[in-house]
Steps between C-alpha positions, in 0.01 A plus 500: 500500500775745595672427171212681325426766762851644535556569127146641469564740788832594345334593173230698679731688735806544282369548148703665231769720649540712190162665461634764263684249280202457267497874430873502436468200268214654303681833470819333373298290253320810371826689458654203319199483268512876429875555468644156429740518792485402864566789733421588858309809612798735459581381147800282576514160330438299816224243522327563831215251515539160660424303183653587166301225326175646635598844364577356157178297486288799606667730249461243223134436574433873525670557167316211329157591631553876503361506854644728767 
């Protein structure tokens, strides 16, 4: 029983620690789609999200579907 309760409580109490990471990822993907280069908020070529593959997939899907 505890084998199921402890992980469930962990997920409930300690969810995602990077709540702003989705906004950073979406912003980087949008900039990559618009400019063709990955840059952080001050324009330097530094990838700042936690998942480069997620950025590339989002930018590719946004470009293919023309959705923002």
